[in-house]
N, C-alpha and C positions, 0 to 999 in steps of 0.2 A: 620731904620736899612740898610734896602735895596732901598731902596725909590730915595735915594741921583745917586746914582751908574748907575740906570735903569733910570734917568727922563735924564741922561747928556745923556746916549744912545740914547736913544728918539730922543731928541733934535740933536744931531748930523748927525742922520736918516734924520730929517726935514731936517735940513740946506745944506745936500749932494744932495739932492733933488728937483729938482721943477719940479710940474705936475704928471704923473703917478707914482706911486711906484713901483719897481721893482718885481718880485713873491719874490726873496729872502729879499728882505725888507719887503715886508707883512707879511712874514714866520716872519720874524726876531723879528718884533715890535709883532705879533700879540703871539709870542712863550712870552717874555718877558714881556708883558704886562698879560699874565697868571702866569708866576711864581711871579711877583709881585703879584697878588693876593694872592697866596699862602704864601708864606713868610709873608705877610702882614696876614695872618687869615681871610683873605677876600675869604671863601670858596663858597658863593653863589656866588662868581662872578669867582673863577675859577673851578670851576662844571660847568659853562657857557659851557668854552671854552674848554672841554673835550669830545669826539666822547665816548659815553660808550655802545655804540652798545641796548640800549635799553632804554625805559622809567623805571626810579625809583619809588618806591613810600618814603614817609614821614619814615621809618623806614629801610630802604637803605641807602638812604641820611645820615642818622643820624648816619648810622655806619661809611657811608666812611668818614663824617666830623672829626667822635673820630677817624680813623686810622687816618687822613691827621697830625691831631692834636698830635700822641703819634711818629709818624714820627719826623714831627720838632719840638719835643719836646727830641727826641733822637739825631737829631743830632746837636741840638744846645745842649747839651752837652757835648757828645761825640768832638764833633770840635767848639764851640764856635757860635756866630754870624756870618752869612750869609753877607759875606764886596761886594761881585761883583760873577756877573752871567756874564759868557764873550761869547756868540755865536763865536762858532769859527769856523764851515762850514753848509751849507745845502745845500744837495744832493739832485737833484731830482730823482726819478725813473721814475714819469711818469707825467704829469698835475695836477694829484690829488692826489701824496703821496710825503711825502720827511722825510729822516730824519736830525734833528736836531741836530748838536753833537755840546756840549759847557762845558763850565765851572766852576765850581762852586771854589770860594775860601772863607776860612774861618778865623776867629780871630786866632786860632791857628797856621797860613799860610800852612794847608793842603789846599794841591786842589784836585778836583774830578772830572774825567772826565765822561761824561753821552752823551748817546743818547738818542732820544725821536724822534719817530714817529710823523707825522703829518698828516691829511686829509684833502683835500677841499671837504666840503659838499656844493653845492651851487658858492656860493660866499667865504665861509665862511671856514677857515683854523680852524682845532680843532687839541688839542691834541689827538691820539688815547690811548686809554687806553683797547684796547683787540685785538687779534689777529688780 
């Protein structure tokens, strides 16, 4: 459902720059890949892209998967399919922390704006799911 717009965004980002990505491009592509995994119900892949701040056992992971699934079901029932996800801005607070501002457009023509904090752990950017 969301794959074509995200693949288009990824393709445009690839064509836009030859060589090394800017930090903004790296964060954007990481964020889009994570959201693509979530909305395609690839929860294991999504959970690998999130900094939870602790290790989780199988029961905790199962609870989170159920929570994500219920969230997506409610979102789909309320707004229809997610048609497009657009990253509006990436604001860096430091070299290791940023906020990703994005908009989601749904089949019922509603759009919702959100902000997601991301952190760099080593060389990898992850969505922050804790304070």
